C-alpha positions in Angstrom: 11.0 -12.3 -53.5 7.3 -11.4 -53.3 6.6 -14.9 -52.1 9.5 -14.6 -49.3 8.1 -11.4 -48.1 4.7 -12.6 -47.5 6.3 -15.7 -46.0 7.5 -13.9 -43.6 5.0 -11.3 -43.1 2.7 -14.8 -42.2 5.4 -15.9 -39.7 5.2 -12.8 -37.7 1.5 -12.9 -37.6 1.6 -16.0 -36.3 3.7 -14.8 -33.4 1.9 -12.0 -32.3 -0.9 -13.8 -32.3 0.4 -16.5 -30.3 2.1 -13.7 -27.8 -0.9 -12.2 -27.6 -3.5 -15.5 -27.0 -0.4 -16.3 -23.9 -0.7 -12.8 -22.3 -4.7 -13.3 -22.5 -4.1 -16.9 -21.0 -1.7 -14.8 -18.5 -4.8 -12.2 -17.8 -7.4 -14.8 -17.3 -5.3 -16.7 -14.7 -5.3 -14.1 -12.4 -7.5 -13.4 -9.5 -9.3 -10.0 -10.3 -10.5 -8.3 -6.8 -11.8 -4.5 -6.8 -10.5 -2.2 -4.3 -12.1 0.7 -2.8 -9.2 3.5 -2.4 -10.2 6.8 0.1 -8.4 9.1 -2.0 -5.5 9.2 -4.7 -2.5 10.8 -2.8 0.9 10.3 -3.3 0.6 9.5 0.3 0.0 5.9 -0.9 3.3 5.6 -3.2 4.0 2.1 -1.7 0.6 0.3 -3.2 1.1 2.3 -6.7 4.9 1.0 -6.5 3.3 -2.4 -5.9 1.3 -1.9 -9.1 3.7 -0.3 -11.5 6.3 -3.1 -10.4 3.7 -5.8 -11.1 3.9 -7.3 -7.7 0.1 -7.8 -7.3 0.4 -9.9 -10.7 3.3 -12.1 -9.6 0.9 -13.1 -6.4 -1.9 -14.2 -9.3 -4.1 -10.9 -8.4 -5.4 -8.3 -10.4 -7.0 -5.7 -8.8 -8.9 -2.7 -9.8 -8.7 0.1 -7.6 -11.8 2.4 -7.6 -11.9 5.6 -5.8 -14.0 6.3 -3.1 -14.1 9.2 -1.6 -14.9 9.3 2.3 -13.8 6.4 4.8 -17.2 6.0 5.6 -18.1 5.3 1.8 -15.1 3.1 1.8 -16.4 0.8 4.4 -20.1 1.1 2.8 -18.4 -0.8 -0.3 -16.8 -3.4 1.4 -20.1 -4.1 3.3 -22.3 -4.2 0.7 -19.9 -6.5 -1.2 -19.4 -3.9 -4.1 -15.4 -4.2 -3.3 -13.6 -6.4 -2.0 -11.1 -4.9 -0.3 -11.1 -1.5 1.4 -8.4 1.3 1.8 -9.3 3.8 4.2 -8.5 5.1 8.0 -8.8 2.0 10.3 -11.3 4.6 12.6 -14.2 3.2 9.8 -13.6 -0.6 11.0 -14.2 0.6 14.6 -17.4 2.7 13.7 -18.7 -0.6 12.1 -17.4 -2.5 14.5 -19.2 -0.7 17.4 -23.0 -0.7 15.5 -23.1 -4.3 15.6 -22.0 -5.5 12.1 -22.2 -9.4 12.6 -19.8 -9.6 9.6 -17.4 -6.6 10.9 -14.2 -5.7 8.4 -11.2 -6.7 9.9 -7.8 -4.7 9.1 -5.2 -6.9 8.0 -2.7 -4.8 6.6 -1.1 -1.5 7.2 0.3 1.3 4.9 0.6 4.6 6.2 1.2 4.9 9.4 1.0 9.1 10.2 -1.7 11.3 8.8 -0.7 12.7 5.4 -2.5 15.8 6.0 -0.5 19.1 5.7 -1.4 22.5 7.4 -1.9 25.3 4.1 -2.2 29.2 5.3 -3.3 31.5 3.3 -0.1 33.5 4.3 3.3 32.6 4.8 4.5 32.2 8.6 8.1 31.2 8.6 7.5 30.3 12.0 4.1 28.6 12.8 2.8 27.2 15.8 -0.3 26.1 16.6 -1.0 29.2 17.9 -1.4 30.7 15.1 -5.2 29.5 14.4 -6.3 30.7 17.0 -9.5 32.3 16.4 -8.8 31.9 12.4 -11.6 29.4 10.2 -9.8 27.0 9.1 -11.6 23.7 6.8 -10.5 20.6 8.5 -12.6 18.1 7.1 -15.0 15.7 7.2 -16.3 15.5 11.3 -15.4 12.2 12.5 -12.7 11.9 9.4 -8.9 11.4 10.6 -7.6 14.1 9.3 -9.7 16.6 11.3 -9.5 14.2 14.2 -6.1 14.1 14.6 -6.0 18.0 13.9 -8.6 18.4 17.2 -6.2 16.1 19.1 -2.8 18.1 18.4 -4.3 21.2 19.4 -5.6 20.0 22.9 -2.4 18.4 23.2 -1.0 22.4 22.6 -3.7 23.4 25.5 -6.3 24.5 22.4 -9.7 24.1 22.5 -10.9 23.5 18.8 -14.3 23.7 20.0 -14.0 27.5 21.0 -10.5 28.6 20.5 -11.3 28.5 16.6 -13.7 27.6 14.1 -13.4 24.4 12.2 -15.5 23.7 9.0 -16.4 20.6 8.7 -19.2 21.0 6.5 -16.6 20.9 3.8 -16.6 17.6 1.1 -13.0 16.2 0.8 -13.0 16.4 -2.4 -13.7 19.8 -2.3 -11.6 21.2 0.7 -8.6 23.0 -2.0 -11.4 24.5 -4.1 -13.1 26.0 -1.4 -10.2 27.5 -0.2 -9.1 29.1 -3.6 -12.4 30.4 -3.7 -11.9 32.2 0.0 -12.8 30.2 2.3 -10.4 29.8 5.5 -7.8 31.0 7.0 -6.0 27.8 7.2 -6.6 23.9 5.6 -5.6 20.4 5.9 -4.6 18.6 2.1 -3.2 15.9 1.4 -0.2 15.8 -2.0 -0.2 17.2 -4.4 -2.8 19.2 -3.9 -1.2 20.9 -0.9 1.9 21.7 -3.4 -0.1 23.0 -6.1 -1.8 25.7 -4.3 1.9 26.4 -3.3 2.7 26.7 -6.4 -0.3 29.2 -7.2 0.6 31.1 -4.8 -2.6 30.4 -2.6 -1.5 28.9 0.1 1.8 27.9 2.1 2.5 24.5 3.7 3.0 25.7 7.4 3.6 22.5 9.3 2.6 18.5 8.7 -0.2 17.1 10.7 0.8 13.4 11.0 4.4 14.7 12.6 1.9 16.5 15.3 -0.4 13.5 15.9 1.8 11.2 16.2 1.9 7.1 15.5 -1.3 5.3 14.3 -2.9 2.5 12.0 -3.7 5.4 9.6 -4.2 4.0 6.4 -5.2 0.5 6.2 -6.3 -2.4 4.3 -9.8 -4.0 5.3 -12.2 -6.8 4.3 -15.1 -8.6 5.4 -14.5 -11.4 8.5 -16.3 -13.9 6.1 -13.7 -13.2 2.7 -11.2 -13.0 4.9 -12.0 -16.5 6.4 -12.9 -17.8 2.8 -10.2 -15.8 1.1 -7.0 -16.5 2.8 -4.9 -16.6 -0.1 -5.9 -13.4 -1.8 -5.0 -11.9 1.4 -2.1 -13.2 1.8 -1.2 -12.5 -1.6 -2.5 -9.0 -1.3 -0.5 -8.2 1.6 2.9 -9.8 0.4 2.6 -7.0 -2.8 2.1 -4.3 -0.3 4.7 -5.2 1.6 7.2 -5.5 -1.4 6.1 -1.8 -2.4 7.1 -0.7 1.3 10.5 -2.6 0.8 10.9 -0.5 -2.1 10.2 3.0 -1.2 12.2 2.8 1.6 15.3 1.3 -0.3 14.6 4.0 -3.5 15.6 7.3 -3.6 13.1 9.8 -3.6 13.4 10.3 -7.4 13.6 6.4 -7.9 10.2 6.2 -6.7 8.6 9.3 -8.1 9.5 7.6 -12.1 7.8 4.0 -10.8 4.5 5.9 -10.0 4.6 8.8 -12.6 1.6 7.4 -14.6 -0.8 7.6 -11.5 -0.4 11.3 -11.8 -0.3 12.2 -15.0 -0.8 16.0 -14.1 2.4 16.3 -12.1 6.0 16.6 -13.0 8.8 14.1 -12.3 10.5 17.6 -10.5 6.9 18.3 -7.8 6.3 14.8 -7.5 10.1 14.1 -6.3 9.3 17.0 -3.7 6.1 15.3 -2.6 8.0 11.6 -2.0 10.3 13.6 -0.2 7.6 15.5 1.7 6.3 12.2 2.9 9.8 10.7 3.2 10.3 13.5 5.5 7.1 12.9 8.2 8.0 9.0 8.1 4.8 8.6 6.6 4.9 4.9 5.5 4.9 1.8 8.0 8.2 -0.8 7.4 6.0 -3.9 7.3 2.5 -4.3 7.3 2.0 -5.4 11.3 -0.6 -3.4 12.6 1.0 -2.8 16.7 -1.9 -2.5 19.5 0.1 0.6 20.9 -0.6 2.0 17.4 -4.0 1.3 17.2 -4.8 2.3 20.9 -3.4 5.7 20.2 -6.3 5.8 17.0 -9.1 4.9 19.8 -7.6 7.9 21.6 -8.0 10.4 19.2 -11.0 9.0 18.2 -12.4 9.0 21.6 -11.2 12.8 22.4 -13.1 13.8 19.2 -16.0 12.5 20.8 -16.7 9.9 18.1 -16.0 6.7 20.1 -18.8 5.2 21.9 -16.8 2.3 23.4 -13.1 0.8 22.5 -13.0 -1.9 20.5 -10.8 -5.1 21.5 -7.7 -4.7 19.3 -7.7 -8.5 18.5 -11.6 -8.4 16.9 -10.6 -6.0 14.3 -7.1 -6.4 13.7 -5.1 -9.2 12.9 -1.3 -9.7 11.4 -1.5 -13.1 10.5 -0.6 -12.2 6.8 2.3 -10.0 7.6 5.6 -10.2 6.6 
């Protein structure tokens, strides 16, 4: 009997070793790439769905997502070669091109089509209007960043001068905005999720409006890579784009709770109930593209917003920094 037990254990160990060897072999066959992610937010749910569902692996890719706060820092990481792919606001690639960079960045896939930040008020305002912000202090984000520029554009569209009619503080780092507001700075702050909901739960602030709804459709968050990298690695770019498209398809064809369950591990400090609410909040503002294709009219609008903020020296030709060659 003892010999039989030993034989069974030995057999199981051999099977386990074979499985591990096969797994290691499969892992080694994957193409490792680094992706600089501008922030970690439910706003990017389709990306996390693609990751959790194994869509990248099925394309032969093993992406490592590296949190790199600030679109300027993301583009710097891509240009330096520290990462292969950048994920940030497409406005940053406009700046890079206008700076005369020869191996400039090209946006090859879109994910979000609206600003993902929400206006959070220190007071509850059931009938909020942008006019309510007149004379108030607002933590708006980094100067030249899309959340701050989109807010300014929306204010101008509603007859409010963002330079004269209110005070927008652009000195506070993106990662510190929620903490500054909790500490008593500002009457309003623009925040992404899940920070906005956290402030509501703590009774510190109240979401009163979506900057995305106010700003309209733009290629808000896109994937970019150096021109040379795309030319040399079309298979990587195509596979990555297919995985993101499948993530978009999943989000658009499944319920808020189903999406929340898939991406729950990405947000361990957020309950399934809260995560479901946040997914719904982004779905309600129609935050995600249906496909990875980036249209010229949407790019024209983002240049309009950037130009309105005084951050654009000259407009960039659409076909220079955008390609839909890999879109599905």
